[in-house]
N, CA, C and O atoms as CSV, one atom per row, in Angstrom:
chain,resi,resn,atom,element,x,y,z
A,1,MET,N,N,226.257,129.247,-26.643
A,1,MET,CA,C,227.170,128.274,-27.227
A,1,MET,C,C,228.043,127.621,-26.155
A,1,MET,O,O,228.332,126.426,-26.219
A,2,GLU,N,N,228.459,128.424,-25.168
A,2,GLU,CA,C,229.358,127.891,-24.153
A,2,GLU,C,C,228.704,126.772,-23.346
A,2,GLU,O,O,229.380,125.819,-22.957
A,3,ILE,N,N,227.418,126.871,-23.093
A,3,ILE,CA,C,226.739,125.803,-22.333
A,3,ILE,C,C,226.743,124.489,-23.112
A,3,ILE,O,O,226.848,123.414,-22.522
A,4,ILE,N,N,226.631,124.577,-24.427
A,4,ILE,CA,C,226.677,123.374,-25.267
A,4,ILE,C,C,228.060,122.736,-25.188
A,4,ILE,O,O,228.185,121.522,-25.027
A,5,ILE,N,N,229.093,123.561,-25.301
A,5,ILE,CA,C,230.469,123.061,-25.242
A,5,ILE,C,C,230.749,122.439,-23.873
A,5,ILE,O,O,231.350,121.369,-23.787
A,6,ASP,N,N,230.317,123.105,-22.811
A,6,ASP,CA,C,230.531,122.554,-21.474
A,6,ASP,C,C,229.754,121.251,-21.272
A,6,ASP,O,O,230.243,120.336,-20.609
A,7,THR,N,N,228.564,121.162,-21.830
A,7,THR,CA,C,227.783,119.923,-21.753
A,7,THR,C,C,228.510,118.789,-22.469
A,7,THR,O,O,228.539,117.657,-21.986
A,8,ILE,N,N,229.090,119.098,-23.612
A,8,ILE,CA,C,229.885,118.096,-24.338
A,8,ILE,C,C,231.051,117.630,-23.465
A,8,ILE,O,O,231.372,116.442,-23.443
A,9,GLY,N,N,231.677,118.547,-22.757
A,9,GLY,CA,C,232.766,118.183,-21.851
A,9,GLY,C,C,232.301,117.272,-20.725
A,9,GLY,O,O,232.992,116.316,-20.373
A,10,TRP,N,N,231.131,117.562,-20.156
A,10,TRP,CA,C,230.581,116.712,-19.103
A,10,TRP,C,C,230.249,115.326,-19.636
A,10,TRP,O,O,230.485,114.326,-18.957
A,11,ILE,N,N,229.713,115.262,-20.826
A,11,ILE,CA,C,229.415,113.963,-21.439
A,11,ILE,C,C,230.708,113.169,-21.623
A,11,ILE,O,O,230.757,111.971,-21.346
A,12,GLY,N,N,231.751,113.848,-22.093
A,12,GLY,CA,C,233.056,113.192,-22.241
A,12,GLY,C,C,233.570,112.660,-20.913
A,12,GLY,O,O,234.096,111.549,-20.848
A,13,SER,N,N,233.420,113.446,-19.860
A,13,SER,CA,C,233.849,113.003,-18.528
A,13,SER,C,C,233.104,111.748,-18.102
A,13,SER,O,O,233.709,110.798,-17.605
A,14,ILE,N,N,231.800,111.747,-18.295
A,14,ILE,CA,C,230.984,110.598,-17.909
A,14,ILE,C,C,231.394,109.354,-18.696
A,14,ILE,O,O,231.486,108.261,-18.137
A,15,LEU,N,N,231.639,109.528,-19.994
A,15,LEU,CA,C,232.032,108.383,-20.819
A,15,LEU,C,C,233.380,107.810,-20.388
A,15,LEU,O,O,233.535,106.593,-20.298
A,16,LEU,N,N,234.351,108.678,-20.123
A,16,LEU,CA,C,235.671,108.205,-19.708
A,16,LEU,C,C,235.625,107.541,-18.337
A,16,LEU,O,O,236.273,106.517,-18.122
A,17,ILE,N,N,234.874,108.111,-17.418
A,17,ILE,CA,C,234.744,107.508,-16.094
A,17,ILE,C,C,234.021,106.169,-16.190
A,17,ILE,O,O,234.379,105.214,-15.501
A,18,THR,N,N,233.002,106.101,-17.046
A,18,THR,CA,C,232.277,104.842,-17.236
A,18,THR,C,C,233.207,103.769,-17.778
A,18,THR,O,O,233.182,102.633,-17.304
A,19,ALA,N,N,234.028,104.111,-18.765
A,19,ALA,CA,C,234.974,103.145,-19.324
A,19,ALA,C,C,235.933,102.651,-18.244
A,19,ALA,O,O,236.192,101.453,-18.137
A,20,TYR,N,N,236.452,103.568,-17.453
A,20,TYR,CA,C,237.387,103.204,-16.391
A,20,TYR,C,C,236.711,102.311,-15.360
A,20,TYR,O,O,237.292,101.312,-14.935
A,21,TRP,N,N,235.501,102.651,-14.954
A,21,TRP,CA,C,234.763,101.857,-13.982
A,21,TRP,C,C,234.476,100.461,-14.521
A,21,TRP,O,O,234.683,99.470,-13.820
A,22,LEU,N,N,234.001,100.376,-15.761
A,22,LEU,CA,C,233.710,99.063,-16.356
A,22,LEU,C,C,234.950,98.184,-16.405
A,22,LEU,O,O,234.881,96.984,-16.139
A,23,ASN,N,N,236.085,98.788,-16.749
A,23,ASN,CA,C,237.331,98.029,-16.798
A,23,ASN,C,C,237.793,97.645,-15.397
A,23,ASN,O,O,238.227,96.515,-15.176
A,24,SER,N,N,237.705,98.561,-14.465
A,24,SER,CA,C,238.162,98.300,-13.096
A,24,SER,C,C,237.325,97.250,-12.385
A,24,SER,O,O,237.829,96.550,-11.507
A,25,THR,N,N,236.067,97.131,-12.748
A,25,THR,CA,C,235.184,96.145,-12.123
A,25,THR,C,C,235.086,94.863,-12.955
A,25,THR,O,O,234.229,94.015,-12.709
A,26,ASN,N,N,235.975,94.736,-13.942
A,26,ASN,CA,C,236.044,93.545,-14.802
A,26,ASN,C,C,234.763,93.280,-15.593
A,26,ASN,O,O,234.457,92.132,-15.914
A,27,LYS,N,N,234.026,94.325,-15.901
A,27,LYS,CA,C,232.830,94.179,-16.741
A,27,LYS,C,C,233.225,94.150,-18.223
A,27,LYS,O,O,232.581,93.488,-19.036
A,28,VAL,N,N,234.280,94.870,-18.552
A,28,VAL,CA,C,234.851,94.855,-19.909
A,28,VAL,C,C,236.361,94.857,-19.768
A,28,VAL,O,O,236.897,95.295,-18.750
A,29,ASN,N,N,237.049,94.365,-20.798
A,29,ASN,CA,C,238.511,94.462,-20.757
A,29,ASN,C,C,238.962,95.621,-21.645
A,29,ASN,O,O,238.189,96.146,-22.447
A,30,ALA,N,N,240.202,96.000,-21.487
A,30,ALA,CA,C,240.722,97.182,-22.166
A,30,ALA,C,C,240.775,97.037,-23.681
A,30,ALA,O,O,240.871,98.041,-24.387
A,31,GLN,N,N,240.715,95.820,-24.195
A,31,GLN,CA,C,240.738,95.624,-25.643
A,31,GLN,C,C,239.336,95.548,-26.253
A,31,GLN,O,O,239.202,95.406,-27.468
A,32,SER,N,N,238.308,95.638,-25.436
A,32,SER,CA,C,236.942,95.493,-25.950
A,32,SER,C,C,236.506,96.721,-26.752
A,32,SER,O,O,237.003,97.830,-26.558
A,33,ILE,N,N,235.575,96.482,-27.644
A,33,ILE,CA,C,235.012,97.561,-28.457
A,33,ILE,C,C,234.323,98.588,-27.557
A,33,ILE,O,O,234.423,99.791,-27.798
A,34,ILE,N,N,233.633,98.121,-26.534
A,34,ILE,CA,C,232.922,99.038,-25.638
A,34,ILE,C,C,233.912,99.964,-24.929
A,34,ILE,O,O,233.720,101.180,-24.904
A,35,TYR,N,N,234.954,99.398,-24.364
A,35,TYR,CA,C,235.945,100.206,-23.649
A,35,TYR,C,C,236.609,101.219,-24.579
A,35,TYR,O,O,236.668,102.411,-24.276
A,36,GLN,N,N,237.098,100.737,-25.699
A,36,GLN,CA,C,237.777,101.634,-26.637
A,36,GLN,C,C,236.804,102.677,-27.196
A,36,GLN,O,O,237.167,103.843,-27.355
A,37,GLY,N,N,235.577,102.261,-27.493
A,37,GLY,CA,C,234.590,103.195,-28.022
A,37,GLY,C,C,234.255,104.306,-27.038
A,37,GLY,O,O,234.173,105.475,-27.417
A,38,LEU,N,N,234.060,103.937,-25.763
A,38,LEU,CA,C,233.788,104.955,-24.746
A,38,LEU,C,C,234.958,105.921,-24.622
A,38,LEU,O,O,234.756,107.129,-24.497
A,39,ASN,N,N,236.175,105.398,-24.656
A,39,ASN,CA,C,237.356,106.263,-24.572
A,39,ASN,C,C,237.482,107.169,-25.788
A,39,ASN,O,O,237.811,108.347,-25.651
A,40,ILE,N,N,237.225,106.641,-26.962
A,40,ILE,CA,C,237.331,107.448,-28.184
A,40,ILE,C,C,236.297,108.566,-28.180
A,40,ILE,O,O,236.634,109.727,-28.415
A,41,ILE,N,N,235.047,108.222,-27.915
A,41,ILE,CA,C,233.983,109.233,-27.941
A,41,ILE,C,C,234.180,110.249,-26.814
A,41,ILE,O,O,234.016,111.451,-27.022
A,42,GLY,N,N,234.533,109.761,-25.617
A,42,GLY,CA,C,234.792,110.674,-24.508
A,42,GLY,C,C,235.939,111.624,-24.802
A,42,GLY,O,O,235.866,112.809,-24.476
A,43,SER,N,N,236.992,111.116,-25.411
A,43,SER,CA,C,238.136,111.959,-25.753
A,43,SER,C,C,237.797,112.964,-26.844
A,43,SER,O,O,238.280,114.096,-26.810
A,44,ILE,N,N,236.987,112.576,-27.798
A,44,ILE,CA,C,236.544,113.527,-28.834
A,44,ILE,C,C,235.751,114.657,-28.182
A,44,ILE,O,O,235.902,115.823,-28.547
A,45,CYS,N,N,234.911,114.303,-27.222
A,45,CYS,CA,C,234.174,115.345,-26.494
A,45,CYS,C,C,235.143,116.305,-25.801
A,45,CYS,O,O,234.954,117.521,-25.840
A,46,PHE,N,N,236.182,115.753,-25.166
A,46,PHE,CA,C,237.174,116.600,-24.511
A,46,PHE,C,C,237.956,117.450,-25.511
A,46,PHE,O,O,238.294,118.596,-25.214
A,47,ILE,N,N,238.241,116.907,-26.675
A,47,ILE,CA,C,238.942,117.699,-27.697
A,47,ILE,C,C,238.108,118.915,-28.058
A,47,ILE,O,O,238.627,120.029,-28.129
A,48,ILE,N,N,236.822,118.708,-28.284
A,48,ILE,CA,C,235.928,119.817,-28.633
A,48,ILE,C,C,235.949,120.872,-27.532
A,48,ILE,O,O,236.096,122.064,-27.804
A,49,THR,N,N,235.801,120.424,-26.294
A,49,THR,CA,C,235.741,121.352,-25.161
A,49,THR,C,C,237.058,122.091,-24.954
A,49,THR,O,O,237.070,123.310,-24.778
A,50,THR,N,N,238.162,121.356,-24.976
A,50,THR,CA,C,239.452,121.992,-24.694
A,50,THR,C,C,239.894,122.926,-25.812
A,50,THR,O,O,240.488,123.969,-25.538
A,51,VAL,N,N,239.623,122.583,-27.044
A,51,VAL,CA,C,239.968,123.491,-28.147
A,51,VAL,C,C,239.129,124.766,-28.049
A,51,VAL,O,O,239.641,125.866,-28.257
A,52,TYR,N,N,237.844,124.619,-27.733
A,52,TYR,CA,C,236.979,125.796,-27.586
A,52,TYR,C,C,237.520,126.736,-26.512
A,52,TYR,O,O,237.505,127.955,-26.682
A,53,HIS,N,N,237.999,126.160,-25.402
A,53,HIS,CA,C,238.522,126.966,-24.298
A,53,HIS,C,C,240.013,127.289,-24.463
A,53,HIS,O,O,240.638,127.834,-23.553
A,54,LYS,N,N,240.569,126.953,-25.614
A,54,LYS,CA,C,241.970,127.213,-25.948
A,54,LYS,C,C,242.938,126.567,-24.945
A,54,LYS,O,O,243.971,127.141,-24.600
A,55,ALA,N,N,242.582,125.379,-24.494
A,55,ALA,CA,C,243.437,124.599,-23.603
A,55,ALA,C,C,244.072,123.498,-24.456
A,55,ALA,O,O,243.605,122.359,-24.482
A,56,TYR,N,N,245.140,123.868,-25.145
A,56,TYR,CA,C,245.705,122.985,-26.162
A,56,TYR,C,C,246.472,121.774,-25.623
A,56,TYR,O,O,246.424,120.726,-26.266
A,57,PRO,N,N,247.174,121.846,-24.490
A,57,PRO,CA,C,247.842,120.629,-24.004
A,57,PRO,C,C,246.864,119.482,-23.735
A,57,PRO,O,O,247.129,118.365,-24.179
A,58,PRO,N,N,245.739,119.700,-23.023
A,58,PRO,CA,C,244.818,118.571,-22.853
A,58,PRO,C,C,244.159,118.147,-24.171
A,58,PRO,O,O,243.799,116.981,-24.335
A,59,ALA,N,N,244.003,119.080,-25.099
A,59,ALA,CA,C,243.459,118.706,-26.415
A,59,ALA,C,C,244.420,117.744,-27.111
A,59,ALA,O,O,243.997,116.738,-27.681
A,60,ALA,N,N,245.719,118.061,-27.061
A,60,ALA,CA,C,246.717,117.190,-27.684
A,60,ALA,C,C,246.729,115.809,-27.023
A,60,ALA,O,O,246.814,114.792,-27.711
A,61,LEU,N,N,246.645,115.775,-25.702
A,61,LEU,CA,C,246.587,114.504,-24.983
A,61,LEU,C,C,245.410,113.664,-25.469
A,61,LEU,O,O,245.550,112.460,-25.684
A,62,ASN,N,N,244.261,114.291,-25.640
A,62,ASN,CA,C,243.075,113.554,-26.063
A,62,ASN,C,C,243.137,113.136,-27.524
A,62,ASN,O,O,242.534,112.129,-27.893
A,63,VAL,N,N,243.842,113.872,-28.359
A,63,VAL,CA,C,244.058,113.431,-29.739
A,63,VAL,C,C,244.849,112.128,-29.714
A,63,VAL,O,O,244.525,111.185,-30.435
A,64,VAL,N,N,245.885,112.081,-28.881
A,64,VAL,CA,C,246.680,110.856,-28.757
A,64,VAL,C,C,245.807,109.723,-28.218
A,64,VAL,O,O,245.901,108.592,-28.694
A,65,TRP,N,N,244.969,110.013,-27.241
A,65,TRP,CA,C,244.074,109.013,-26.657
A,65,TRP,C,C,243.163,108.427,-27.729
A,65,TRP,O,O,242.953,107.215,-27.772
A,66,VAL,N,N,242.619,109.287,-28.598
A,66,VAL,CA,C,241.762,108.827,-29.696
A,66,VAL,C,C,242.558,107.949,-30.658
A,66,VAL,O,O,242.086,106.887,-31.065
A,67,LEU,N,N,243.748,108.382,-31.016
A,67,LEU,CA,C,244.569,107.604,-31.945
A,67,LEU,C,C,244.893,106.217,-31.385
A,67,LEU,O,O,244.871,105.231,-32.122
A,68,ILE,N,N,245.192,106.138,-30.090
A,68,ILE,CA,C,245.463,104.845,-29.467
A,68,ILE,C,C,244.219,103.961,-29.536
A,68,ILE,O,O,244.311,102.782,-29.881
A,69,GLY,N,N,243.070,104.521,-29.212
A,69,GLY,CA,C,241.828,103.753,-29.262
A,69,GLY,C,C,241.502,103.249,-30.652
A,69,GLY,O,O,241.115,102.094,-30.825
A,70,VAL,N,N,241.657,104.109,-31.640
A,70,VAL,CA,C,241.376,103.710,-33.027
A,70,VAL,C,C,242.364,102.633,-33.467
A,70,VAL,O,O,241.981,101.672,-34.135
A,71,TYR,N,N,243.625,102.790,-33.097
A,71,TYR,CA,C,244.639,101.790,-33.435
A,71,TYR,C,C,244.245,100.417,-32.900
A,71,TYR,O,O,244.282,99.430,-33.633
A,72,TYR,N,N,243.867,100.353,-31.625
A,72,TYR,CA,C,243.524,99.057,-31.036
A,72,TYR,C,C,242.224,98.491,-31.586
A,72,TYR,O,O,242.087,97.273,-31.700
A,73,LEU,N,N,241.270,99.346,-31.927
A,73,LEU,CA,C,240.056,98.838,-32.568
A,73,LEU,C,C,240.379,98.218,-33.924
A,73,LEU,O,O,239.877,97.144,-34.256
A,74,LEU,N,N,241.211,98.892,-34.698
A,74,LEU,CA,C,241.591,98.356,-36.011
A,74,LEU,C,C,242.433,97.096,-35.865
A,74,LEU,O,O,242.258,96.141,-36.620
A,75,LYS,N,N,243.345,97.089,-34.898
A,75,LYS,CA,C,244.182,95.915,-34.662
A,75,LYS,C,C,243.329,94.716,-34.259
A,75,LYS,O,O,243.542,93.615,-34.766
A,76,ASN,N,N,242.383,94.908,-33.369
A,76,ASN,CA,C,241.509,93.808,-32.927
A,76,ASN,C,C,240.576,93.351,-34.031
A,76,ASN,O,O,240.193,92.182,-34.072
A,77,ARG,N,N,240.209,94.243,-34.917
A,77,ARG,CA,C,239.345,93.874,-36.039
A,77,ARG,C,C,240.064,92.939,-37.003
A,77,ARG,O,O,239.461,92.019,-37.556
A,78,ARG,N,N,241.358,93.181,-37.199
A,78,ARG,CA,C,242.152,92.338,-38.109
A,78,ARG,C,C,242.552,91.021,-37.465
A,78,ARG,O,O,242.741,90.024,-38.162
A,79,ASN,N,N,242.685,91.002,-36.131
A,79,ASN,CA,C,243.122,89.803,-35.394
A,79,ASN,C,C,242.084,89.431,-34.342
A,79,ASN,O,O,242.305,89.659,-33.153
A,80,PRO,N,N,240.948,88.860,-34.763
A,80,PRO,CA,C,239.902,88.551,-33.773
A,80,PRO,C,C,240.288,87.475,-32.785
A,80,PRO,O,O,239.496,87.129,-31.908
């Protein structure tokens, strides 16, 4: 089971780094669905991993990260 959880954590890392790289190289902007989606999914992966390892402060940080991403996706959906 632990290898699955750690793999989920690695996937989350890759997604978050990809989002950051895409934004930093001006391939996507921070309000785009792709950027927010990568951050949301990557953060959910980190929540799973950190809760499993009982690392609650980073889990809480990633819950906030997900909430921010969902907020901006919903905000952009209402105001195209």
